GUFIVEX-452659 format. One line per field, with one value per atom (N, C-alpha, C, CB): residue number from 1; atom name; x, y, z. Coordinates in Angstrom, 1 decimal, always signed. Glycine has a CB too. Example, Ala and Ser with C-alpha at 12.3 -4.5 7.8 and 13.67 -1.06 7.14 Angstrom:
# GUFIVEX-452659
num	c(1,1,1,1,2,2,2,2)
atomo	c(N,CA,C,CB,N,CA,C,CB)
xx	c(+13.2,+12.3,+13.2,+11.3,+12.8,+13.7,+12.9,+14.1)
yy	c(-5.7,-4.5,-3.3,-4.5,-2.2,-1.1,+0.0,-0.6)
zz	c(+7.8,+7.8,+7.8,+9.0,+7.1,+7.1,+7.9,+5.7)
END
This chain:
# GUFIVEX-452659
num	c(1,1,1,1,2,2,2,2,3,3,3,3,4,4,4,4,5,5,5,5,6,6,6,6,7,7,7,7,8,8,8,8,9,9,9,9,10,10,10,10,11,11,11,11,12,12,12,12,13,13,13,13,14,14,14,14,15,15,15,15,16,16,16,16,17,17,17,17,18,18,18,18,19,19,19,19,20,20,20,20,21,21,21,21,22,22,22,22,23,23,23,23,24,24,24,24,25,25,25,25,26,26,26,26,27,27,27,27,28,28,28,28,29,29,29,29,30,30,30,30,31,31,31,31,32,32,32,32,33,33,33,33,34,34,34,34,35,35,35,35,36,36,36,36,37,37,37,37,38,38,38,38,39,39,39,39,40,40,40,40,41,41,41,41,42,42,42,42,43,43,43,43,44,44,44,44,45,45,45,45,46,46,46,46,47,47,47,47,48,48,48,48,49,49,49,49,50,50,50,50,51,51,51,51,52,52,52,52,53,53,53,53,54,54,54,54,55,55,55,55,56,56,56,56,57,57,57,57,58,58,58,58,59,59,59,59,60,60,60,60,61,61,61,61,62,62,62,62,63,63,63,63,64,64,64,64,65,65,65,65,66,66,66,66,67,67,67,67,68,68,68,68,69,69,69,69,70,70,70,70,71,71,71,71,72,72,72,72,73,73,73,73,74,74,74,74,75,75,75,75,76,76,76,76,77,77,77,77,78,78,78,78,79,79,79,79,80,80,80,80,81,81,81,81,82,82,82,82,83,83,83,83,84,84,84,84,85,85,85,85,86,86,86,86,87,87,87,87,88,88,88,88,89,89,89,89,90,90,90,90,91,91,91,91,92,92,92,92,93,93,93,93,94,94,94,94,95,95,95,95,96,96,96,96,97,97,97,97,98,98,98,98,99,99,99,99,100,100,100,100,101,101,101,101,102,102,102,102,103,103,103,103,104,104,104,104,105,105,105,105,106,106,106,106,107,107,107,107,108,108,108,108,109,109,109,109,110,110,110,110,111,111,111,111,112,112,112,112,113,113,113,113,114,114,114,114,115,115,115,115,116,116,116,116,117,117,117,117,118,118,118,118,119,119,119,119,120,120,120,120,121,121,121,121,122,122,122,122,123,123,123,123,124,124,124,124,125,125,125,125,126,126,126,126,127,127,127,127,128,128,128,128,129,129,129,129,130,130,130,130,131,131,131,131,132,132,132,132,133,133,133,133,134,134,134,134,135,135,135,135,136,136,136,136,137,137,137,137,138,138,138,138,139,139,139,139,140,140,140,140,141,141,141,141,142,142,142,142,143,143,143,143)
atomo	c(N,CA,C,CB,N,CA,C,CB,N,CA,C,CB,N,CA,C,CB,N,CA,C,CB,N,CA,C,CB,N,CA,C,CB,N,CA,C,CB,N,CA,C,CB,N,CA,C,CB,N,CA,C,CB,N,CA,C,CB,N,CA,C,CB,N,CA,C,CB,N,CA,C,CB,N,CA,C,CB,N,CA,C,CB,N,CA,C,CB,N,CA,C,CB,N,CA,C,CB,N,CA,C,CB,N,CA,C,CB,N,CA,C,CB,N,CA,C,CB,N,CA,C,CB,N,CA,C,CB,N,CA,C,CB,N,CA,C,CB,N,CA,C,CB,N,CA,C,CB,N,CA,C,CB,N,CA,C,CB,N,CA,C,CB,N,CA,C,CB,N,CA,C,CB,N,CA,C,CB,N,CA,C,CB,N,CA,C,CB,N,CA,C,CB,N,CA,C,CB,N,CA,C,CB,N,CA,C,CB,N,CA,C,CB,N,CA,C,CB,N,CA,C,CB,N,CA,C,CB,N,CA,C,CB,N,CA,C,CB,N,CA,C,CB,N,CA,C,CB,N,CA,C,CB,N,CA,C,CB,N,CA,C,CB,N,CA,C,CB,N,CA,C,CB,N,CA,C,CB,N,CA,C,CB,N,CA,C,CB,N,CA,C,CB,N,CA,C,CB,N,CA,C,CB,N,CA,C,CB,N,CA,C,CB,N,CA,C,CB,N,CA,C,CB,N,CA,C,CB,N,CA,C,CB,N,CA,C,CB,N,CA,C,CB,N,CA,C,CB,N,CA,C,CB,N,CA,C,CB,N,CA,C,CB,N,CA,C,CB,N,CA,C,CB,N,CA,C,CB,N,CA,C,CB,N,CA,C,CB,N,CA,C,CB,N,CA,C,CB,N,CA,C,CB,N,CA,C,CB,N,CA,C,CB,N,CA,C,CB,N,CA,C,CB,N,CA,C,CB,N,CA,C,CB,N,CA,C,CB,N,CA,C,CB,N,CA,C,CB,N,CA,C,CB,N,CA,C,CB,N,CA,C,CB,N,CA,C,CB,N,CA,C,CB,N,CA,C,CB,N,CA,C,CB,N,CA,C,CB,N,CA,C,CB,N,CA,C,CB,N,CA,C,CB,N,CA,C,CB,N,CA,C,CB,N,CA,C,CB,N,CA,C,CB,N,CA,C,CB,N,CA,C,CB,N,CA,C,CB,N,CA,C,CB,N,CA,C,CB,N,CA,C,CB,N,CA,C,CB,N,CA,C,CB,N,CA,C,CB,N,CA,C,CB,N,CA,C,CB,N,CA,C,CB,N,CA,C,CB,N,CA,C,CB,N,CA,C,CB,N,CA,C,CB,N,CA,C,CB,N,CA,C,CB,N,CA,C,CB,N,CA,C,CB,N,CA,C,CB,N,CA,C,CB,N,CA,C,CB,N,CA,C,CB,N,CA,C,CB,N,CA,C,CB,N,CA,C,CB,N,CA,C,CB,N,CA,C,CB,N,CA,C,CB,N,CA,C,CB,N,CA,C,CB,N,CA,C,CB,N,CA,C,CB,N,CA,C,CB,N,CA,C,CB,N,CA,C,CB,N,CA,C,CB)
xx	c(-14.2,-13.6,-14.7,-12.4,-14.6,-15.6,-15.4,-15.5,-16.3,-16.3,-14.9,-17.3,-14.4,-13.1,-13.0,-12.9,-11.9,-11.7,-10.7,-11.3,-11.1,-10.2,-10.3,-10.6,-9.1,-9.1,-8.2,-8.5,-8.5,-7.8,-7.3,-8.6,-5.9,-5.3,-4.5,-4.4,-4.0,-3.1,-2.0,-3.8,-0.8,+0.3,+1.0,+1.4,+1.1,+1.9,+1.2,+3.3,+0.0,-0.7,-2.1,-0.6,-2.7,-4.2,-4.8,-4.6,-5.5,-6.1,-7.3,-5.0,-8.3,-9.5,-9.8,-10.7,-9.9,-10.3,-11.8,-9.9,-12.1,-13.5,-13.9,-13.7,-15.2,-15.8,-15.3,-15.5,-15.1,-14.5,-15.3,-14.5,-16.6,-17.4,-17.3,-18.9,-17.3,-17.2,-15.8,-17.4,-14.7,-13.4,-13.2,-12.4,-13.7,-13.6,-14.2,-14.3,-15.4,-16.1,-15.3,-17.5,-14.8,-14.0,-12.8,-13.6,-12.1,-10.9,-11.3,-10.1,-12.4,-12.8,-13.1,-14.1,-13.8,-14.1,-12.9,-15.0,-11.9,-10.6,-9.9,-9.7,-9.9,-9.3,-10.0,-9.2,-11.3,-12.1,-12.0,-13.6,-11.9,-11.8,-10.5,-11.9,-9.5,-8.2,-8.1,-7.1,-9.2,-9.2,-8.6,-8.5,-8.5,-8.0,-9.1,-6.9,-8.8,-9.7,-9.1,-9.9,-9.9,-9.4,-9.7,-10.2,-8.6,-8.7,-8.6,-7.7,-7.5,-7.4,-6.4,-6.9,-6.8,-5.9,-6.0,-6.4,-4.8,-4.7,-4.0,-4.0,-4.6,-4.0,-3.6,-4.9,-2.3,-1.8,-1.3,-0.6,-2.1,-1.7,-0.8,-3.0,+0.3,+1.4,+2.1,+2.4,+3.1,+3.9,+5.1,+4.4,+5.7,+6.9,+8.0,+7.5,+8.2,+9.2,+8.9,+9.4,+7.7,+7.3,+7.6,+5.8,+7.2,+7.4,+8.9,+6.6,+9.6,+11.1,+11.7,+11.7,+11.3,+11.8,+11.5,+11.1,+10.3,+10.0,+10.8,+8.5,+11.0,+11.9,+13.3,+11.8,+13.8,+15.2,+15.3,+15.6,+14.3,+14.4,+14.1,+13.4,+13.1,+12.7,+13.2,+11.3,+13.5,+13.9,+15.3,+13.0,+15.9,+17.3,+17.4,+18.3,+16.4,+16.4,+16.3,+15.1,+17.1,+17.2,+16.6,+18.7,+15.3,+14.6,+13.2,+14.7,+12.6,+11.2,+10.4,+10.8,+9.2,+8.4,+6.9,+8.7,+6.1,+4.6,+3.9,+3.9,+4.5,+3.8,+4.8,+2.7,+4.5,+5.3,+4.2,+6.3,+4.3,+3.4,+4.1,+2.8,+3.4,+3.9,+2.9,+4.2,+3.3,+2.5,+2.6,+2.8,+1.6,+1.6,+0.8,+1.1,+0.4,-0.4,+0.5,-1.1,-0.2,+0.5,-0.1,+0.3,-1.2,-1.8,-1.8,-3.2,-1.7,-1.8,-3.1,-1.5,-3.1,-4.4,-5.2,-5.2,-4.5,-5.1,-4.4,-5.1,-5.2,-4.7,-4.7,-5.5,-3.5,-3.3,-2.2,-3.1,-2.4,-1.3,-1.5,-1.2,-0.4,-0.3,+0.3,+0.5,-0.5,+0.0,+0.2,-1.0,+1.4,+1.7,+1.8,+3.0,+1.1,+1.0,+1.3,-0.4,+2.3,+2.6,+1.7,+4.1,+0.9,-0.1,+0.7,-1.0,+1.9,+2.7,+3.1,+4.0,+3.5,+3.9,+2.7,+4.5,+1.5,+0.3,-0.1,-0.9,+0.0,-0.3,+0.7,-0.2,+2.0,+3.0,+2.8,+4.4,+2.5,+2.3,+1.1,+2.2,+0.0,-1.2,-0.9,-2.3,-0.2,+0.2,+1.0,+0.9,+2.1,+3.0,+2.4,+4.1,+1.5,+0.9,-0.5,+0.7,-0.9,-2.1,-3.3,-2.1,-3.3,-4.4,-5.1,-3.9,-6.3,-7.1,-6.5,-8.6,-6.5,-5.8,-6.5,-6.0,-7.8,-8.4,-8.1,-9.9,-8.1,-7.8,-6.3,-7.9,-5.4,-4.0,-3.9,-3.1,-4.6,-4.6,-5.2,-5.4,-6.3,-6.9,-5.9,-8.2,-5.2,-4.3,-3.2,-3.6,-2.7,-1.6,-2.2,-1.0,-3.4,-4.1,-4.2,-5.5,-4.7,-4.8,-3.5,-5.7,-2.5,-1.1,-0.6,-0.2,-0.7,-0.3,-1.0,-0.4,-2.3,-3.1,-2.7,-4.6,-2.4,-1.9,-0.6,-1.8,+0.2,+1.4,+1.1,+2.3,+0.1,-0.4,-1.0,-1.4,-1.5,-2.1,-1.1,-3.2,+0.2,+1.3,+1.8,+0.8,+1.5,+2.0,+3.2,+0.9,+4.3,+5.5,+5.5,+6.8,+6.5,+6.6,+8.0,+5.9,+8.9,+10.3,+10.5,+11.3,+11.1,+11.3,+10.2,+11.4,+10.5,+9.6,+8.3,+10.3,+8.4,+7.2,+6.3,+7.7,+6.9,+6.1,+5.4,+7.0,+6.1,+5.5,+4.3,+6.6,+4.5,+3.4,+2.2,+3.8,+2.3,+1.2,+0.6,+1.7,+1.4,+0.9,+0.1,+2.1,+0.6,-0.2,-1.5,+0.7,-1.5,-2.7,-3.7,-2.4,-3.3,-4.1,-4.7,-3.4,-3.8,-4.3,-5.4,-3.1,-5.2,-6.1,-7.4,-5.6,-7.3,-8.5,-9.4,-8.1,-8.8,-9.5,-10.0,-8.7,-9.2,-9.6,-10.9,-8.5,-11.0,-12.2,-13.4,-11.9,-13.3,-14.4,-14.8,-14.1,-14.0,-14.3,-15.2,-13.0,-16.3,-17.3,-17.5,-18.6,-16.6,-16.7,-17.1,-15.4)
yy	c(+20.5,+19.2,+18.2,+18.7,+17.3,+16.3,+15.2,+15.7,+14.2,+13.1,+12.5,+12.1,+12.2,+11.6,+10.4,+11.2,+10.3,+9.3,+8.2,+10.0,+7.0,+5.9,+5.3,+4.8,+5.3,+4.8,+3.5,+5.9,+2.7,+1.5,+1.5,+0.2,+1.3,+1.3,+0.0,+2.5,-0.3,-1.4,-1.0,-2.7,-1.6,-1.3,-2.7,-0.4,-2.9,-4.1,-5.4,-4.1,-5.4,-6.7,-6.6,-7.0,-7.8,-7.8,-8.3,-8.9,-7.3,-7.6,-6.8,-7.4,-7.3,-6.6,-6.9,-7.0,-5.9,-6.0,-6.3,-4.8,-7.3,-7.7,-6.9,-9.2,-6.7,-6.1,-4.7,-6.9,-3.9,-2.5,-1.6,-1.9,-1.6,-0.7,-1.1,-0.8,-2.4,-2.8,-2.5,-4.4,-2.7,-2.4,-0.9,-3.0,-0.1,+1.4,+1.8,+2.1,+1.4,+1.8,+1.3,+1.2,+0.1,-0.4,+0.5,-1.8,+0.8,+1.7,+3.1,+1.8,+3.6,+4.9,+4.9,+5.4,+3.8,+3.6,+3.5,+2.4,+2.8,+2.6,+4.0,+1.7,+4.8,+6.1,+7.0,+6.7,+7.0,+7.8,+7.4,+7.7,+6.1,+5.6,+6.0,+4.0,+6.2,+6.7,+8.2,+6.2,+8.9,+10.3,+11.1,+10.7,+10.5,+11.2,+11.5,+10.3,+12.4,+12.8,+12.3,+14.4,+11.6,+11.1,+12.2,+9.8,+12.5,+13.4,+12.5,+14.5,+11.8,+10.9,+9.8,+11.7,+8.6,+7.4,+6.6,+6.6,+6.3,+5.5,+4.2,+6.3,+3.1,+1.8,+1.4,+0.7,+1.1,+0.7,-0.7,+1.7,-1.6,-3.0,-3.3,-3.9,-4.0,-4.1,-5.4,-3.0,-5.6,-6.8,-6.7,-7.1,-7.8,-7.8,-6.9,-9.2,-7.0,-6.2,-4.7,-6.7,-4.4,-2.9,-2.4,-2.8,-3.1,-2.6,-2.6,-3.5,-3.6,-3.6,-2.3,-4.9,-2.0,-0.7,+0.5,-0.5,+0.6,+1.7,+1.6,+1.6,+0.4,+0.2,+0.7,-1.2,+0.4,+0.8,+2.3,+0.0,+2.8,+4.2,+5.2,+4.5,+4.9,+5.9,+5.6,+5.9,+4.3,+4.0,+3.4,+3.0,+3.2,+2.7,+1.3,+3.7,+0.5,-0.9,-1.8,-1.1,-2.8,-3.7,-5.1,-3.9,-5.0,-6.2,-6.1,-6.3,-7.3,-7.5,-7.2,-8.9,-6.6,-6.3,-6.5,-4.9,-6.5,-6.6,-5.3,-7.5,-4.3,-3.0,-1.8,-2.9,-0.7,+0.5,+1.6,+0.8,+2.4,+3.5,+4.9,+3.3,+5.7,+7.1,+8.1,+7.5,+8.8,+9.8,+11.1,+9.9,+11.6,+12.9,+14.0,+12.7,+13.7,+14.7,+15.9,+14.0,+17.0,+18.3,+18.8,+19.3,+18.3,+18.7,+17.5,+19.3,+17.9,+16.9,+16.2,+17.5,+14.9,+14.1,+14.1,+14.7,+14.2,+14.2,+13.1,+15.6,+12.3,+11.3,+11.6,+10.0,+11.7,+11.8,+10.9,+13.3,+9.8,+8.8,+7.9,+8.1,+7.3,+6.2,+5.0,+6.7,+3.9,+2.6,+1.6,+2.0,+1.2,+0.2,-1.2,+0.6,-2.1,-3.5,-4.5,-3.8,-5.3,-6.4,-7.6,-6.9,-7.8,-8.9,-10.2,-8.8,-10.3,-11.5,-11.8,-11.2,-10.8,-11.1,-11.5,-9.8,-10.9,-11.2,-12.7,-10.3,-13.1,-14.5,-15.5,-14.8,-15.1,-16.0,-16.0,-15.5,-14.8,-14.8,-15.5,-13.3,-15.4,-16.2,-17.7,-15.8,-18.1,-19.6,-19.9,-19.9,-19.1,-19.4,-19.4,-18.4,-18.5,-18.3,-19.0,-16.9,-19.7,-20.5,-19.6,-21.6,-18.4,-17.4,-17.4,-16.0,-17.0,-16.7,-15.4,-16.4,-15.4,-14.3,-13.0,-14.6,-12.9,-11.6,-11.2,-11.7,-12.1,-11.7,-11.2,-12.9,-11.8,-11.3,-10.0,-12.4,-9.8,-8.5,-7.4,-8.6,-7.7,-6.7,-6.4,-7.1,-7.4,-7.2,-6.2,-8.5,-6.4,-5.5,-4.1,-6.1,-4.0,-2.7,-2.0,-2.9,-2.6,-1.9,-1.6,-2.7,-2.5,-2.2,-0.9,-3.4,-0.8,+0.5,+1.7,+0.4,+1.5,+2.6,+2.9,+2.2,+1.9,+2.2,+3.0,+0.9,+2.8,+3.6,+5.1,+3.1,+5.3,+6.7,+7.3,+6.8,+6.4,+6.8,+6.9,+5.8,+6.8,+7.1,+5.8,+8.0,+4.6,+3.4,+2.9,+2.3,+2.8,+2.3,+0.7,+2.9,+0.1,-1.4,-1.8,-2.1,-0.9,-1.2,-1.5,-0.1,-2.7,-3.1,-4.0,-1.8,-4.8,-5.8,-5.2,-6.6,-4.1,-3.5,-2.9,-2.5,-2.2,-1.6,-2.6,-0.6,-3.7,-4.8,-5.4,-5.8,-5.6,-6.2,-5.3,-6.4,-4.0,-3.0,-3.0,-1.6,-3.0,-3.0,-4.2,-2.9,-5.4,-6.6,-6.6,-7.9,-6.1,-6.0,-5.1,-5.5,-4.0,-3.1,-3.7,-1.7,-4.4,-5.1,-6.1,-5.8,-6.9,-7.9,-7.2,-8.8,-6.1,-5.4,-4.9,-4.2,-4.3,-3.8,-4.9,-2.7,-5.9,-7.0,-7.7,-8.0,-7.7,-8.3,-7.5,-8.4,-6.3,-5.4,-5.5,-4.0,-6.2,-6.3,-7.5,-6.5,-7.3,-8.4,-8.6,-8.1,-9.5,-9.9,-11.3,-9.6)
zz	c(+7.3,+6.8,+6.7,+7.7,+5.7,+5.5,+6.6,+4.1,+6.5,+7.5,+7.5,+7.2,+8.7,+8.9,+8.0,+10.4,+7.3,+6.3,+6.6,+5.0,+6.3,+6.3,+4.9,+7.5,+4.3,+2.9,+2.8,+2.0,+1.9,+1.6,+0.2,+1.9,+0.1,-1.2,-1.4,-1.4,-2.6,-2.8,-3.8,-3.3,-3.5,-4.4,-4.7,-3.7,-6.0,-6.5,-6.1,-6.0,-5.7,-5.4,-5.8,-3.9,-5.9,-6.1,-4.8,-7.3,-4.2,-2.8,-2.6,-1.7,-2.1,-1.7,-0.3,-2.7,+0.5,+1.9,+2.1,+2.8,+2.8,+3.1,+4.3,+3.2,+4.5,+5.7,+5.9,+6.9,+4.8,+4.9,+5.9,+3.6,+5.8,+6.6,+8.1,+6.2,+8.4,+9.8,+10.3,+9.9,+9.5,+9.9,+10.1,+8.9,+9.2,+9.3,+10.6,+8.1,+10.9,+12.1,+13.4,+12.2,+13.3,+14.5,+14.7,+14.2,+13.6,+13.8,+14.3,+12.4,+13.8,+14.2,+15.7,+13.4,+16.1,+17.6,+18.4,+17.8,+17.9,+18.6,+18.8,+17.8,+17.8,+17.8,+18.8,+16.4,+18.7,+19.6,+21.1,+19.2,+21.3,+22.7,+23.3,+22.7,+22.5,+23.0,+23.1,+22.1,+22.8,+23.0,+21.8,+24.2,+20.7,+19.5,+18.5,+18.8,+17.6,+16.5,+15.2,+16.5,+14.5,+13.2,+12.1,+12.8,+11.4,+10.2,+8.9,+10.2,+8.8,+7.7,+8.0,+6.4,+7.6,+7.8,+6.5,+9.0,+6.0,+4.8,+5.0,+3.7,+4.6,+4.7,+3.3,+5.3,+3.1,+1.8,+1.9,+1.3,+1.3,+1.3,+0.1,+1.1,+0.4,-0.6,-0.5,-0.5,-1.3,-1.4,-0.4,-2.8,-0.1,+0.7,+0.1,+0.9,-1.2,-1.8,-1.8,-3.3,-2.0,-1.9,-0.5,-2.3,+0.5,+1.9,+2.2,+2.9,+1.7,+1.9,+1.4,+1.3,+0.2,-0.4,+0.5,-1.8,+1.0,+1.9,+3.2,+2.3,+3.7,+4.9,+4.6,+5.3,+3.5,+3.1,+2.9,+1.9,+2.1,+1.7,+2.9,+0.6,+3.7,+4.7,+6.1,+4.7,+6.4,+7.8,+7.8,+8.3,+6.7,+6.6,+7.2,+7.3,+7.1,+7.6,+6.4,+8.5,+6.4,+5.2,+5.6,+4.8,+6.2,+6.6,+6.1,+8.1,+6.0,+5.7,+7.0,+5.2,+6.9,+8.0,+7.6,+8.6,+8.6,+8.2,+8.1,+9.2,+8.9,+8.9,+9.1,+10.0,+8.4,+8.7,+8.8,+7.5,+9.8,+10.1,+9.9,+11.5,+9.2,+9.1,+9.7,+7.6,+10.7,+11.4,+10.7,+12.9,+10.0,+9.3,+10.0,+7.9,+11.2,+11.9,+12.3,+13.1,+12.4,+12.8,+14.1,+11.7,+14.5,+15.8,+16.8,+15.6,+18.1,+19.1,+19.1,+20.5,+19.4,+19.6,+18.3,+20.7,+17.1,+15.8,+15.0,+15.1,+14.3,+13.5,+12.0,+13.7,+11.4,+10.0,+9.7,+9.5,+9.0,+8.9,+7.7,+10.1,+7.4,+6.3,+7.0,+5.1,+6.8,+7.3,+6.2,+8.4,+5.9,+4.9,+5.5,+4.2,+4.8,+5.3,+4.2,+5.9,+4.5,+3.6,+3.7,+3.8,+2.7,+2.7,+2.7,+1.4,+2.0,+2.1,+3.5,+1.2,+4.3,+5.7,+6.5,+6.3,+6.3,+7.0,+6.8,+6.6,+5.5,+5.2,+5.9,+3.6,+5.8,+6.5,+8.0,+6.1,+8.6,+10.1,+10.5,+10.5,+9.7,+10.0,+10.0,+9.0,+9.0,+9.0,+10.2,+7.7,+10.4,+11.5,+12.9,+11.5,+13.1,+14.5,+14.5,+14.8,+13.4,+13.3,+13.6,+14.3,+13.0,+13.1,+11.8,+13.5,+11.8,+10.7,+10.0,+11.0,+8.6,+7.9,+8.3,+6.4,+8.3,+8.6,+10.0,+8.3,+10.9,+12.3,+12.4,+13.2,+11.7,+11.7,+11.0,+11.0,+9.9,+9.2,+10.1,+7.9,+10.8,+11.7,+12.9,+12.2,+13.4,+14.4,+14.0,+14.9,+12.8,+12.3,+12.0,+11.0,+11.5,+11.3,+12.6,+10.6,+13.6,+14.9,+15.5,+15.9,+15.2,+15.7,+15.1,+15.3,+13.8,+13.2,+13.7,+11.7,+13.9,+14.4,+15.9,+14.4,+16.7,+18.0,+18.1,+18.8,+17.1,+17.0,+16.8,+15.8,+15.9,+15.7,+17.0,+14.6,+17.9,+19.1,+20.3,+19.5,+19.9,+20.9,+21.5,+21.9,+21.1,+21.8,+21.0,+21.8,+21.7,+21.1,+21.3,+21.8,+20.7,+20.9,+21.0,+19.7,+21.3,+21.6,+23.0,+21.1,+23.3,+24.7,+25.2,+25.6,+26.2,+26.7,+27.3,+27.8,+28.1,+28.7,+27.7,+29.8,+26.7,+25.7,+24.8,+24.8,+24.5,+23.7,+24.4,+23.3,+25.7,+26.5,+26.5,+28.0,+26.6,+26.6,+25.2,+27.0,+24.2,+22.8,+22.5,+21.8,+22.9,+22.7,+23.5,+23.1,+24.7,+25.5,+24.8,+26.9,+24.3,+23.6,+22.3,+23.2,+21.6,+20.4,+20.7,+19.7,+21.8,+22.2,+22.6,+23.3,+23.4,+23.9,+22.7,+24.8,+21.7,+20.6,+19.6,+19.9,+19.5,+18.6,+19.2,+18.5,+20.5,+21.1,+20.8,+22.7,+20.4,+20.1,+18.6,+20.5,+17.9,+16.4,+16.2,+15.6,+15.6,+15.3,+13.8,+16.0,+13.3,+11.9,+11.8,+11.2)
END
């Protein structure tokens, strides 16, 4: 197999991710630090409406969200996945929480990646661990 791949796509929006190489390396390091092997990871940046459609079709949820993660791996400790991210939600969350857009985007990118690494976020204790992991890995990102 060729070098582990992290790809960036867009659907229904005009968006270009800055610092792709730095972000790719950071995500690879995160996956490796958790003891997983990266095979393929796709980030699909999209609109609110596009992600709502995915939420309705695949998860039977009729709500807007910032991220949906699909784990397509077939082997334990291996990452093959698709992470859909609403750029509309990221912009709104960045404003609401008074975060820089890129910081908020990277938080959501690592959040989706952490799901693939086995971290849930349902319930108070799980949310606390997820946030701690996000903060830990965000501190390692130097953009």
